[in-house]
C-alpha positions as CSV (number, residue, x, y, z in Angstrom):
1,M,99.4,112.8,119.1
2,V,102.6,111.7,117.5
3,E,101.9,109.5,114.5
4,P,104.0,106.5,113.6
5,E,107.0,107.0,111.3
6,D,106.2,107.2,107.6
7,Y,109.8,106.7,106.5
8,G,109.5,109.4,103.9
9,F,106.8,107.5,101.9
10,S,103.5,108.8,100.7
11,H,100.5,106.5,101.3
12,L,100.7,105.2,97.7
13,G,104.5,104.8,98.1
14,T,104.0,102.7,101.2
15,L,101.5,100.4,99.6
16,S,103.5,100.0,96.4
17,H,106.9,99.4,98.1
18,V,108.8,96.4,96.7
19,G,111.4,94.7,98.8
20,T,114.7,92.9,98.0
21,V,113.9,89.3,97.0
22,T,117.6,88.2,96.5
23,P,118.1,85.5,99.2
24,S,121.1,85.1,101.5
25,V,124.0,82.9,100.2
26,Q,123.0,80.0,102.4
27,H,119.3,80.3,101.8
28,S,118.7,77.2,99.6
29,A,121.2,75.0,101.5
30,F,119.8,75.9,104.8
31,W,116.1,75.4,104.0
32,R,116.9,72.0,102.3
33,H,118.6,71.0,105.6
34,W,115.6,72.3,107.5
35,Q,113.2,70.3,105.4
36,E,115.2,67.1,106.0
37,R,115.1,67.7,109.7
38,V,111.4,68.3,109.7
39,A,110.8,65.3,107.4
40,S,112.6,63.1,110.0
41,E,109.7,63.6,112.4
42,A,106.0,62.5,112.2
43,P,104.2,64.7,114.7
44,E,101.0,63.6,116.2
45,L,98.2,65.7,117.8
46,V,97.6,64.3,121.3
47,R,95.7,65.4,124.4
48,V,97.9,66.7,127.2
49,G,96.8,63.7,129.3
50,S,99.7,62.1,131.2
51,Y,102.1,65.0,130.2
52,G,100.2,67.3,132.5
53,A,99.2,70.8,131.5
54,D,101.8,73.3,130.7
55,P,101.7,75.7,133.7
56,S,102.3,78.7,131.4
57,D,98.8,78.1,129.8
58,P,96.6,75.3,131.1
59,A,94.2,76.0,128.2
60,A,96.7,74.2,125.9
61,E,94.7,71.0,125.9
62,F,96.6,69.4,123.0
63,L,100.2,69.2,122.0
64,F,102.5,67.8,119.4
65,E,106.3,67.6,119.1
66,S,108.2,69.8,116.7
67,L,112.0,69.5,116.4
68,G,112.2,68.1,119.9
69,V,109.9,70.8,121.6
70,R,106.4,70.1,122.8
71,I,104.1,72.7,121.3
72,G,100.8,73.5,123.0
73,C,97.6,74.1,121.2
74,R,93.9,74.3,121.5
75,L,91.3,72.8,119.1
76,V,88.0,74.6,118.7
77,L,85.3,72.5,117.0
78,P,82.2,73.5,115.1
79,P,79.0,73.4,117.2
80,K,77.1,70.2,117.6
81,G,75.2,69.4,114.5
82,T,77.5,71.4,112.2
83,P,79.7,69.2,110.0
84,V,83.4,69.8,109.8
85,R,84.0,71.3,106.4
86,A,87.5,72.6,106.7
87,G,90.4,73.3,109.1
88,L,92.3,76.4,110.1
89,V,95.6,76.8,111.8
90,T,96.4,80.1,113.4
91,S,99.3,81.3,115.4
92,H,99.7,84.6,117.3
93,G,101.5,88.0,117.6
94,Y,104.8,88.8,119.3
95,G,103.3,90.1,122.6
96,G,103.3,86.6,124.2
97,G,100.7,87.4,126.9
98,N,97.5,86.1,125.3
99,F,96.3,82.8,126.6
100,L,94.8,80.3,124.2
101,E,91.4,80.3,125.7
102,R,91.0,84.0,125.2
103,A,91.4,83.5,121.4
104,D,88.3,81.2,121.1
105,G,85.8,84.1,120.8
106,A,87.7,85.6,117.9
107,W,87.0,82.6,115.8
108,A,83.3,82.0,116.6
109,S,82.0,83.2,113.2
110,V,84.5,80.9,111.5
111,V,83.8,77.9,113.6
112,D,80.1,78.3,113.1
113,R,80.6,77.7,109.4
114,G,82.1,74.3,110.0
115,V,85.8,75.2,110.3
116,A,87.7,73.5,113.0
117,V,90.4,75.9,114.3
118,L,93.7,74.8,115.7
119,E,95.2,77.6,117.8
120,I,98.9,77.2,118.5
121,R,101.6,78.9,120.5
122,V,105.1,78.5,119.1
123,R,108.1,77.6,121.2
124,G,109.0,79.9,124.0
125,F,105.5,81.4,124.3
126,P,102.8,80.5,126.9
127,G,101.5,77.0,126.3
128,S,104.8,75.9,124.7
129,M,107.3,76.8,127.4
130,R,107.8,73.5,129.2
131,D,110.9,72.6,127.1
132,T,112.2,76.2,126.6
133,G,111.2,78.5,129.3
134,A,109.8,82.0,128.7
135,W,111.9,83.1,125.8
136,F,109.7,86.1,125.1
137,E,110.5,87.5,128.6
138,T,114.2,87.5,128.2
139,E,116.2,90.7,128.1
140,E,117.5,90.1,124.6
141,G,114.1,89.1,123.3
142,W,112.5,85.9,121.8
143,I,113.9,86.6,118.4
144,A,117.5,86.5,119.6
145,Q,117.3,83.0,121.1
146,G,119.8,80.7,119.4
147,L,120.5,83.2,116.6
148,P,124.2,82.8,115.6
149,I,126.3,86.0,115.7
150,G,128.6,86.0,112.6
151,E,129.2,83.1,110.3
152,A,127.4,79.9,111.2
153,N,127.0,76.4,109.8
154,L,123.6,74.8,109.0
155,G,123.4,73.0,112.3
156,E,124.0,76.2,114.3
157,L,121.4,78.0,112.3
158,M,118.8,75.3,113.2
159,G,119.0,76.4,116.8
160,W,117.5,79.8,116.0
161,S,114.1,80.3,117.6
162,Y,112.5,81.7,114.5
163,V,113.3,78.8,112.2
164,G,112.1,76.5,115.0
165,A,108.8,78.4,115.1
166,V,108.4,78.0,111.3
167,A,108.7,74.2,112.0
168,D,106.1,74.5,114.7
169,L,103.6,76.1,112.3
170,V,104.4,73.6,109.5
171,N,104.0,70.7,112.0
172,A,100.7,72.2,113.2
173,M,99.5,72.1,109.6
174,R,100.7,68.5,109.3
175,V,98.8,67.3,112.3
176,M,95.7,69.2,111.3
177,R,95.9,67.7,107.8
178,V,95.9,64.2,109.4
179,W,93.0,65.2,111.7
180,L,91.0,66.5,108.7
181,D,91.7,63.4,106.6
182,E,90.3,61.2,109.4
183,R,87.0,63.1,109.1
184,G,86.5,63.3,105.4
185,E,88.2,63.2,102.0
186,G,89.3,66.5,100.5
187,L,88.5,68.8,103.4
188,P,90.5,72.0,102.8
189,L,93.1,73.5,105.2
190,F,93.5,77.2,105.7
191,L,96.2,79.3,107.5
192,H,96.1,82.6,109.4
193,G,98.7,84.8,111.0
194,E,98.9,88.4,112.3
195,S,102.0,90.5,112.6
196,F,104.7,88.0,113.9
197,G,102.3,85.2,113.0
198,G,101.8,86.7,109.6
199,G,105.5,86.4,108.8
200,L,105.5,82.9,110.1
201,A,102.5,82.0,108.0
202,V,104.0,83.2,104.7
203,T,107.4,81.4,105.3
204,A,105.7,78.2,106.5
205,T,103.5,78.2,103.4
206,H,106.7,78.2,101.2
207,V,109.1,75.9,103.0
208,G,106.3,73.6,104.3
209,A,104.9,73.0,100.8
210,R,106.8,69.7,100.7
211,F,104.6,68.4,103.6
212,V,101.3,70.2,103.4
213,R,99.7,73.0,101.3
214,P,97.1,75.4,102.7
215,E,94.4,76.4,100.3
216,R,93.7,79.9,101.6
217,L,95.9,82.3,103.6
218,V,94.9,85.3,105.8
219,I,97.7,87.6,106.9
220,A,97.6,90.9,108.8
221,L,100.5,93.4,109.1
222,P,103.0,90.6,108.3
223,S,106.4,91.0,110.0
224,M,110.0,89.8,109.3
225,G,110.1,91.2,105.8
226,D,112.5,93.3,103.7
227,W,115.5,93.4,106.1
228,V,117.7,95.0,103.5
229,W,115.5,98.1,103.6
230,R,114.3,98.0,107.2
231,V,117.6,97.4,109.0
232,D,118.5,101.1,109.1
233,R,115.0,102.4,109.7
234,P,113.8,103.4,113.2
235,V,111.2,101.4,115.0
236,S,109.3,101.8,118.2
237,G,109.2,98.3,119.5
238,G,108.8,94.6,118.7
239,I,111.1,92.4,116.7
240,G,112.6,95.3,114.8
241,L,113.9,97.0,118.0
242,E,115.3,93.7,119.3
243,V,117.0,92.9,116.0
244,S,118.5,96.5,115.9
245,R,120.0,96.0,119.4
246,L,121.4,92.6,118.4
247,L,123.0,93.9,115.3
248,V,124.7,96.7,117.2
249,C,126.1,94.1,119.6
250,A,127.3,92.0,116.5
251,G,129.8,94.8,115.7
252,R,132.2,93.7,113.0
253,R,130.0,90.6,112.4
254,F,127.1,92.7,111.4
255,E,126.8,91.6,107.8
256,E,127.1,87.9,108.6
257,T,124.5,88.2,111.3
258,L,122.1,90.1,109.1
259,A,122.6,87.4,106.5
260,N,121.5,84.8,109.1
261,I,118.4,86.9,109.9
262,R,117.6,87.2,106.2
263,L,117.3,83.4,105.9
264,A,113.8,84.1,107.2
265,D,113.0,87.3,105.3
266,T,109.3,87.1,104.6
267,V,109.6,88.9,101.3
268,V,112.1,86.3,99.9
269,H,109.7,83.5,100.9
270,A,106.6,85.3,99.7
271,R,107.7,85.2,96.0
272,R,107.2,81.4,96.2
273,V,103.7,81.6,97.7
274,R,100.8,81.1,95.2
275,L,97.3,80.7,96.7
276,P,94.3,82.9,97.5
277,V,95.4,85.5,100.1
278,L,93.5,88.2,102.1
279,A,95.9,90.7,103.7
280,K,95.5,93.6,106.1
281,L,98.1,96.4,105.6
282,A,98.6,99.7,107.3
283,L,99.6,103.1,105.9
284,L,101.5,104.0,109.0
285,D,103.2,101.6,111.4
286,D,106.6,101.7,113.1
287,V,106.5,98.4,114.9
288,V,106.2,96.4,111.7
289,P,107.2,99.2,109.3
290,A,104.3,99.7,107.0
291,P,106.4,99.6,103.8
292,S,108.0,96.3,104.8
293,A,104.6,94.7,105.4
294,A,103.4,96.0,102.0
295,A,106.5,94.5,100.4
296,V,105.4,91.1,101.7
297,Y,102.1,91.4,100.0
298,N,103.6,92.7,96.8
299,A,106.0,89.9,96.6
300,L,103.3,87.1,96.8
301,D,103.2,85.1,93.5
302,T,99.5,84.8,93.8
303,D,97.5,85.9,90.7
304,P,96.4,89.6,91.1
305,G,92.8,88.4,90.9
306,A,93.2,86.0,93.9
307,K,94.8,88.4,96.4
308,W,93.0,91.1,98.2
309,R,94.4,94.0,100.2
310,F,92.5,95.6,103.1
311,V,93.9,98.9,104.3
312,T,93.9,100.5,107.7
313,R,95.5,103.9,108.6
314,Y,97.5,102.6,111.5
315,G,98.9,99.2,112.4
316,H,100.4,98.6,115.9
317,Y,99.1,102.0,117.1
318,D,95.9,103.2,118.8
319,G,94.6,105.5,116.1
320,G,91.3,106.2,117.6
321,I,87.7,105.0,117.0
322,A,87.7,105.4,113.2
323,D,90.7,103.2,112.8
324,A,89.5,100.7,115.4
325,R,86.4,100.3,113.3
326,R,88.5,99.5,110.3
327,H,90.3,96.7,112.2
328,A,87.0,95.4,113.5
329,L,85.6,95.4,109.9
330,F,88.5,93.3,108.7
331,A,87.7,90.7,111.5
332,R,84.2,90.6,110.0
333,I,85.4,90.0,106.5
334,V,87.8,87.1,107.4
335,P,85.0,84.6,108.0
336,D,83.5,85.2,104.6
337,F,86.9,84.7,103.0
338,L,87.4,81.4,104.9
339,D,83.9,80.1,104.4
340,P,84.5,76.6,102.9
341,R,81.0,76.6,101.3
342,T,82.0,79.2,98.8
343,E,85.0,80.3,96.7
344,P,87.1,83.1,98.3
345,A,86.2,85.6,95.5
346,H,82.5,85.0,96.0
347,G,82.8,85.4,99.8
348,L,84.6,88.7,99.4
349,E,82.4,90.2,96.7
350,P,80.1,92.0,99.1
351,W,83.1,93.6,100.8
352,L,85.1,94.9,97.7
353,G,83.8,98.4,98.2
354,V,85.3,98.7,101.7
355,L,88.8,97.2,101.2
356,A,90.3,100.6,100.7
357,G,88.2,102.6,103.2
358,G,85.0,102.9,105.1
359,D,83.7,101.3,108.3
360,R,80.6,99.3,107.2
361,R,79.6,96.8,104.6
362,P,78.2,98.3,101.4
363,G,74.4,98.3,101.3
364,G,73.9,99.8,104.7
365,A,74.7,96.7,106.8
366,G,76.5,97.6,110.1
């Protein structure tokens, strides 16, 4: 078995890695421009109805418009008799092949606690392809869609798939905020994302704060972070591999193109995020390089007592039954962190002994 790349780090070095937080030159100007574009819209959550189902995923029963693109989503409600106590918005990873209906079971333990879950697919993925096509199936990859090569103005940068996806996630939170307000005053909103979705969630929390603020955040193996460090490091797949190919093609325009990508560097955005966070990090991962994911967590401005790090040995890699149990354990911890009937720290208290290792809840529970 060939383990994922460790990039020359010890396990402690991986978890303590700190990324470059200096933003690109156009960072502030671009995101102000982005916010003005997002503010010009008032998205509404509507049933597909007369639009007809998106053939790429008929389970997308709802939609809303985001920067001119119809975004498909699915709303999973608490069981009959259980009041709505909170809302959760969740996105997805970079694979692109999971249909929305298949995600329902993963959230059963959260929904049973009174949390309504809005599952979305960002532009170019199944359920949100009627206006874009299947961007994730293209030869150059989803991440390259609309990304300017070389110097670009703000309008050109707005065409990039990733900044559009950030808008999709922010607008999902906006429509969910309205939906919650219609059902009760002060109902909290939470946010979740894994891998690709984790990077989106951190960035959306920062740049979307003008519109809506989640009260709890769950991220796992967050991507798109620390490009200054990771651009020269080998990867085995995913966004990193596609970005590497794109930068090779950029040739003499390498630096300008990298600066465009760094507008969405998750580490840069994480330093403006301050809310309770539960994060899953790996010691070894060469799809989302483990040090870059750790750098996202380390950059979060959340008070040390309000962010928790759950560690697995491997990230995007089949590391056998022991590691699979760690990932499964994290899935069991998430509902307690997101339980709206208690504070995050109280929900996590029984699990503190297994955040760094182990495969079962302290006290002998399976």
